[in-house]
N, C-alpha and C positions, 0 to 999 in steps of 0.2 A: 397269405392272409387268408384266414375260413372263415366263412360267415355263416350264423345261425338265422333261426326266427327274429330275432330281435338284439344279438347279441354279437359284438365286432371282436375277434381278439388276434392277436399277432404277437410275434416275438422275434428277438435278432441274435444273435451269436456274439459275443463278445471276447474276442481272444484277449486273456489276461496278462499275457507276456511270458507266463512260464509253469504254473501249475492249470492247467488243462483251460475252460471254457466255462464263461458264466452264461446265463439266459434271461436274458431281458423278456416279459412277457406284460401285455397291456389286453385289459379284458373291460369292453364298456356296455350298456346297454341293459344290462341287468341288476346294478345296484344303484339306490341312489339316486333316482329319476327325475326327481324334483328341482333338485340343483342343476344350474345353468351347464357345467359340467361334471361328471364324476367317471374316475377310472381307477380300478383296481392294479396296483402296478406289481409286478410278482420279479423277485430274483433270484433266479433256478427255482425249485418247485416249492420250497416251506415257507418265505419271505413273503407277504403280503400287506401291503398298503393298502388302504382306500383313500385317494385323494378325490375329494369335491371342491366346488369355487361355486360363488353364487354371489353375484352384483345389487346394489342398491338399481331401483329403477329412475332414481333422477340425481341428478349432480347433489353434494352437500355444498350449501350458499355459504357464502364468508370463508372457504378454505381456499388457505394460498400452498394445498402439500396435497397430497395424495393418500385419501383414506383406505390401506392396505392393511388387512390385518391375517397374520398366518399362527395358526395353532398346531402344534404338534403334539397329537394324543396317544400317550403311552398305557395302556389295556394290561393289566398284568395276566388277562385270558389267553392275551397272545404266545406266552411261554408257559401256560400252566399252573400259574402262582397266584395265592390269594394275596391282596394288598395286604401291609403289615398295618399293626393297628387295630383299635376296636372297633371300628364303624365298619370296617372290610370293604371300603369303599373308595377307589381312586378319586384324591383328591387333589389342592394345588400342583404344579405342574413341576415337575424333578428339575435341577437346574440342567440334566441333560436334557429333556425336551426342551427347555426353552432355548437352549443353546441350539436343538436342532431346527426350531421353530427359525431363529436367525440365518440359520445356514439356507434356509429354503429364502426366507425373504430378500437377503442379500441381492442374489443373481436375478432375481423376477421384477422384482420393483422397479429398474430401469428400463422395462420393456415395455412399459403402458405409455401412450401419446401425450403428450403437455398437454394439458387442461383438461383430463379426462379425471374428476372429482364424484364419481359415484363411489358408494362403498363395494367395495372388493373383500371379502374373506375366503381363504382357503382354509380348510380341514383336512389335515394328512392324521388318519388313523392307521393306528399297527395294531393290526386285528391277527394276524397271526408272524410268529419271528423265528427263524431259524437263527440261534447262538453265532454261529459262524459266517451268517449273513447281516450285517447291521441293519436297519431300517431307513437309517437316515438318508442316504443315496438315492434309494427308491423311490423314499417319499418327496425326494425334490424333484425326479424324474417323472414321476404322478401330478405331480403339482400342474408342473410343464403340461404333460400331455391333455391334462383334465381343463386348463387354459384353453391350448389350440384347439379342443372339440366343441366350446362352447362359443357362445357369440360374444362375448369379452373382447373389448380391441386390446388384446393380448400381440405384442410385435415379436412373438419368440417363433419356434421353439428354443428354450433351453435344457442343457443337459448338464450333469457331474458326476464326477469317477473320484474314486480315493484311489490313492497311488502310495506303493511301499517300495524299500529298496532292501533288497537283501542280496548280499554276496555281489553287488554290484548291478545287478538287474529289477530294472522296473516291474511291479505287478498292480495288475487293475484291481480293486476292491480286496486286499487280503483278510482271511480270516482272522479272529483275534490271535491265534498262536502266532498266524507269521506275523503280526503287528510285534509282538513279543521280542522277536528277533531283528528286526525291520530296525533300518538306521530313519527312514521316512515315516512319516503321517502326513498325505497331504491330501485335501481337498482342493478339487478345482469344478469350476462352473461357468460354461460357456456358452455362444452360440456357436453357426458351425464355420463363420469366420471370426470369430473375437472370442477371448477371455475377458468374463465378467467378473471372477470372485476367486479368488486363492485364501485358503485356508494352510498353515500349517506347524507342523511340530517337527523336528529333525535333532539328531545328536551331532550338531555343529559341522554340518554337511556343508561344502563349497557353494557358492554363486552360481557355478558351471552344472552342478548338480541339480542344483534346486532349478535350473533355466530348464534344464534340458526334462526333469520330472515333470514341469508342468505344461510341456508343449508335447512330449507323450501323450499326458493326460486329454489334452486338446485331440489328437487325433482321434481316439475313443469317443469323446464326445462329438465328433463329426457325424459317427456312426450311430450314435443315439439319436443326435437331431434329425438326421436323414429317414430315420426310422418314423420317427414323431410325426413329420412333414409328410409323410405319404399316410397315416393315416387322416391326419387333417384335411389332406385334398381328398381322401374318402367319405369321409364320414366328418366333418367338420360343417359347425352353423354358419351361415353371415355372418360377419361383425357388425355390432352395429354401429353406427357414425357417432361418430366425437365430435362437436361442435366445436367450430376453431374461433376461436376469441381473436381479434383483431381491432384493436385502438385506432381512432381515426390518426393516418397517416400525419397530417397536417401537425396536427397536436404533438406528436412526438417527435416531430422535427422542431416545431418549436421550443419544446420542453428540453431536448437536448443541445438546443445554441445557446439558449440561457444559462442551465444549470452544470454541461458539462465541465467546465475550468473549476468550477466553485466544487463539484462534488469531485474531483480529481485531487483538488487542495485538499479538502476535508478529509478525505481517504489517506493521503500520504503521511501517515502518522504512526509512530511505533509503538505507541503508547496505546492500547485497546480500548480503556476507559476513553479516554478522551475522542479516540479516533469515532466513537459512537456517537457522542453528545457532539461535535461537530458534523456528524455527517446527517444526525437527526436535526439539528439546526435549519443546513442547507435545506434536505428533504421539505419541512414546516416553511421553508421560506420561499421555495417552487411551488407547494401547494395554494401559498393564499397567494401569490400572484396570479396564477393559472385558474383557480377557482374564482376568482374575481370576476374573469375573463370570461371562464367556462364553467358556470357552476352547476350544472347538470351532469356534468365529469369529471365528478369525483372519484369514482372509482377507476377510472381511465389514466388519471393523473395520478395516481399513486403505483398503478401498474408499471407505467410508463416509467416513473422515476425509480422504481425496483431495477426496472430491468436496465435503466442506463447504468446503475452503482454496479451490479454484475459486468456491463459489455464494459464500463472503464478499467474495472479491475483485471478483467482475463485480457483487454489489450495492453495494459499498461505491463502487466507479467510475459505475456506470451511473445510479443512483437516487440514493446520496448525493452524487455529483460530489465525491469525495473520494480523491485519488491515494495509494497505498503509500508513496510518498515524500512526501507535502505538499504536492507542487506544483501549481501550477494547469493547469488544465485544458490550457493553451495556451501555457506555461512549457517553452522550453527548460532542460537542464540546465548546471550551470556549464560554458563554454567555455574553453580553455587552446589558446595555438597559440604553437609556437618553429620558427624554421627553422635551415639550417646545423647541425645539432646534430651532423653524420657528418663529419670533418675531411677525409676524404682520396674521398668520393663526390661526382660532380658537382651533385647538387640533395639538400636532406634535408627531412623536418619531422615533428614531433610533434605530433599532433593530440587533445585531451583534451577529451571530452565527458561529464561525469560520471564515471562508473565503467567507458567507455568507451575507449580508447585505441589509437591506431595511430599506430604508426613507419615511416615512408616513405621510401624513396629512391629517385631518378631518375638512371638511366644514360645517356649518350649514345653514339650510337654512330656507324662510317659507313654508307651507306646498303646496303651489301653484307652489312650484320649481319642486315638484315630476315629474319622468320621467312618460310618458304614454306608457305603452305598447300595442302596437296592431299585432296581428295576429287570428292563427286560435282559439284561446280561447278568452274568454272574453275580454272587454278592459280592464286592469288594471292602476291602478298609485301606482308606486313602489318610497317610498320613503327612502330606504334604499339602498345607491348603490354603491359597489367596484370597483373598476377600477387598472387594473395591468399594468406597462410597465415594459420593459425589454430591455433597452438599449443597443446595441451591445459591449459598452465598459464595460458593467458590467461581462464581459468572455475575456476583454482584444481583442476585436475584431471591425474591422473595416464594417460598411455595412450602405446601405441609409436609411434613419428613414423612415418605411413607418407609415401606421395606423395599429393598433393591428391586429395579426394574429390568428390563431385559438388557439394557444397555449396559447397566452397572453388573450382571453377572456376566454379559459377555468379556468385556475390557478385562475383571478379574480372570476370566476362564484364559485369558490372551497370555496375559502376564506372568500366571502359572504355569500355564505350557513352555513360556522362553524360558524359567526357571528351572524346569524339572528336569532338562538333561545332567543337571550341576549339583543336584542336590545328592548326598552323599547317600548310601544305602542304608539299611537299618543295621547291617553286620558290622557297620564302622560308628554310627551313629546312632545309637536306639532311642530316637526321640521320634514324635510328632511335633511338627511344624504349622503352625499357624503366621501366616505375613496376610496385614491388616494395613491396603494404603489409604490414606486421607487426602480428598483432594482439598487442598486449600485455595489453588486460586489455580483457573482454568483459562489456558488462550490456545490450545493446540495440543495434541497426542498426548493428555495424561497418562494414558494407558502405558506408553514408552516410560514417561517419567516414570511409572510404577514399576518398571522392571527394574530400574536403575538403582530406585530408593531400594526395593527389595535387596537388590547384590550388597548394597552398603549394607542395610539391617543386619543380614547374613553372617557378614564378617562383623559386625559389632557385636555380635550375639556368639561370635566362635564357633560357626557353624562351620565345618571343615568343606565348603564346597569346593567343589575339581575347578572351577574356572569363574572369574567374575562373568557377567550379563551387561550387555550394554543394549539399548533400542532407540531409534529414530524413525520420525513418521516423514513419510515422502510426500510430494504433489506434483500433480501434472499440468497445466494449462495449456489445451489444443485449440487454435486460432484459425482454422481453414490449413494452409501448411506450416504455419507458425507452430512452434512447440516448446513449452519450458521444463525442466523436471527441477523440483525445488524441492531444499533439504531443510529438516526442520519446520513443517508446515506449522503456523498461526490457524487461529480458528478462521480468519476471514478467507484465506487461502484454500481451508479444505471445503468451507461453505459454498462458495463460488468458483471452487476447482474442479477437475476432471477424474481426480484418484485421491484414494488414500489408503496408501502403502507404507504398509508398519514393518520393519524388521529387526530383530532380535536376535544377539548372538555372542558369542565369544571372539577372544581375538582367531580363535581356529574354524570357526563357521559357525553357520547361522542355527538358530536354536527353534526360532518360531516365526512365522510370517502371517501377514495376513492383509488383504488388497482387493478394494471396493471400487469398481469402476463405474462413471456416472454417463460415459460417453459408451461406444460402438464397442471399442476395444480398444488394443495397444499392438505394435507391432513385436519382435523380437529384439530388434535394434534397441527400444524405446526401453523396453522390460532389462533389457542390457545394464542400459546406460545409468537404470533409475539402482539396479544392486550396486551396481560399480561406486556411485554416489551414495548411495546409503552406506556400504562399506566404511567409507572415510569418516563419515558423519560419525558412525557408530566408533571409531578408534579414536576422534576427537574426545566424544561424552566420556570415551573410556580412559583418555589419559586426563582429565577433572577427575573423575571418580577414584583414581587410583594416587592421586597427589593428596586427598583426604584419607585414606585407607587401601594401604597396596595389599595386604592379607590379611586371612580372620585372625580374628584375635586366638592366645594361645590357650586361655582359662574363658571359663563360660563365666556370666555374670554372679555375681555371690546370690542372687536373687533366683537363679533359675535352679531346677532341681538337678542336683546329680545323679546319674543314672549309671549304675554299675551291672554288668551283666554276668553271670557264673553260670557253668554248665553242671548239671547233675544228672544221674542215671534218668533215664523216661520210670524205671521201673518205680523210682523211690520218690515221686512227685506224690502221690496217695500222702506217704508218710508226712510229706512238709506241709501239704493243706489237712490232714488231719481228718477227723472223725466229724464231718457236717463244715469243715471248715475253721472246725478249733484252733486249729494250731496255728496258723496262719494268719486267722484274724487276732490272734494273742501276741504275735510279733508286731501286727499293726501297731494294735492298740497301745504297747509296749515302746514303740520306736518313733509311731508316725510316721512311718515309711508307708510307700506304695510298692505293694510286691504282686507280679504279673508273671506267670508260668505256662510258655507254651507245649505242645503237645512232643515238641522235642527234648524238653529238659534243661530249655534256655530260661533263667530266672532274670529279671529285668526287677532291680530294685531303685527306687528311685526316693529323691530326700534332698533338701539343699546340708542337713547336719550331715558330714561324713562321718561323724562318732556310730549314728545311727545305721545306716552303712554298715560299718564295721560289725556292728553290734548282729544285724540282720545274718550276715555270713556267718559269724561264726555259730550263732544258735544252725541255721542250715547245714553248717558243716556237721555240727555234732548231730544233727537228725540224719543224717543222709551218711555219716561215716558209722562203719561195723567196728567192733572190737577183736584186737591180734591178740592172739597169745603170744606171754611172754614180755605186753607192754605194760606200764603203771599208769593210773589216772588216779587223781584227786576225786572223789564220789561225794554224795552225799546219801544219808543213811535214809532211807524211805519208810522201811517197816522190820521190825522186828519179831522173830518169832523163836519157841523155844530150843531151833536147832540151828541158827544161825542170823546172820543180819542181811537185808537188801542194799544195796547199796546203786544209785543210779551215776553210770560212770559217764554217760552219753545221753544228751535228749532224748526220752522214751526206752534206752536202754537199761534194763538191770541186770546185776549180776549178786548170787550168793556168795557170801562170806560163811561158809560153814564155823560152827563154834569152835572148832578146831583150828581152825587159822586167823581166829581174832586175835592170838595173842602167842608170845615164846612161850607162855607162862600155861599151869591150867585153868582153865575158866570154868566155874560152877553155872553162872548165869550170863545170858547175851548183854543185861540190862547193866552188868558189873564193868563192863568194857566200853560201849557205847551206847546211845542213845537216839533217838528220832530226831534229824537235822543236824546231828555231827557231818563235818565235811573228815572224810579220812583217807590216807593212800591207800591202794591196793595195787594187786598184779593181777592180772589174767593169768591163770594157771591153765584153764581149758574152755573149750566149748566145745559139748558134746554133739552127739548124732542129732539132736532133738533141736540145735541149737540155742542151748541153754548156756549161759557164762556161769564159771565158777572163778571167783576172786580170794584173794589169801593176802589180811594183810600179815598175816606172819613173817611172809617171805619179803615184804618191806623192812619190819623189823630186822632179820636176820641179814640184810643189807643182798641177798640172792636175787 
């Protein structure tokens, strides 16, 4: 560790398992000194993220949650680019920036003490980015370090790494080129003794491979956490004290004695709305009884009652092994599936699991409609897109309809990641695909319901997916030495439990995973048991899906565009397009088809009308075809000269029929034999050294 006059810098070397080593370096004391904590985090030499954290001076009143805000800021100057558009200024955050903000938030949020309700804002700004070093993990580590050196009561440090899997070997923080050939893209975050967050996309890897990768990542996390702890010990500020709220013990005992059995009876109901109504009635009864006795303790009564609800649910599950809806611990709620529900869309499905219901629609479009992704990395074309919508009526609430929030974007990205490994390549299926999941009803794990609904829609649309994908959400409730792993958690078990663990995959392996912990973490044994239980849950759900539709339809919907691909000589692309796009525009106007051409000479023709596609193909064949000596053609007379007639034998290709070759008899005037617009049969007799085509009508008449 090196110290300057007002700057502390330190670095740690992380062995990445295969391709050399990566350097993590922190610097503090130079930048943003009015923030409570500020750290510049570097990964190797060129990627630099400035992470700052600031807290409000007093708690937010009447808040029953921790008001943490995390913002990841992408600055285009970090990669030497100007922002797109007219204004040339960074605007609303990109999808990637929102997902990075969530990635930072999820492992950090559980590390604050209960009862701390001051506003805390973390801003991680990408100010310099090497394209080979993604900024998301350095931003997470930098945010942790900034919190650790501040006076904010953060109970970290936490750290994170990404892991790839190439040729059976794990790699820490792979480059984009390495991820192209990796079977795994795994992000893990945790403390030195526990895993807090997992997010993964993978190409059907096994449960054991995933488990090994997670704990491989944790070994690297321990190194970084130890590194941050040393910095905190040397320069960290004294943490502010958090006042601990303890309601009167006597009042708590009275409420528990009066209300425990009433609340337990109300909570044991499979119907979400009825359960909530019954619990609210009991809460109201408790409030009426105890506010009459203790009129000055309204806040205490509400707090104790809510804590009692949580205690009852957790103990009933963890110790008594009884779920509120009466299911077995590994039982999936009733599943029903339908496809083809929406008559005019290209593919549709309705997936219902208990009181969670997803309507999914699949739309197919030409490749030209792929989404352009512009950000700190190379510009990308995304041809498979999943959007997730969560309207307020899905949980029986009323709220203004706004643009998608971070939760919706995150859930959509998870479902998208789960299906990505089975989406056919554009060489097999040259379409852009958009899936939209509309959550019509929600009582737990609508994101995994979206995975299942998406699979059904894709098969209904006739997309030749490599394998169907199903997903399930797992939960954990830990009470002292007792713990229970739950399959297919409902909303109550998620809200009052300790883990939200989502796993999606095919019959052959995992394609996506997301885990968030609310406690200090779990050991390898619990993790292994949860993965095995999740696999059985996925298999059950998959069986119900296959009863509805077992394979992709052989034909696309009649409403979907039909796309045909042909290959032409790249040197002839200009001829197909024509001067100023005149030729290709004419084809589009005449047929209504959409035509796209890439630099390799692939031509994509899209239209719901097969005849229109065939007409375009014939026209392109004519444009790209070359005249052949000895071959006969039927052409149209385009011009008449004193010495002969010009005949178009192929689109854009004319040849000359000399006056001597117009007939078997002597011809005085060309007009005596042909007129402009006539169609005549001719034979190509010569292509001279300058490429000029000479034709003969006489040869046809003579039968030569």
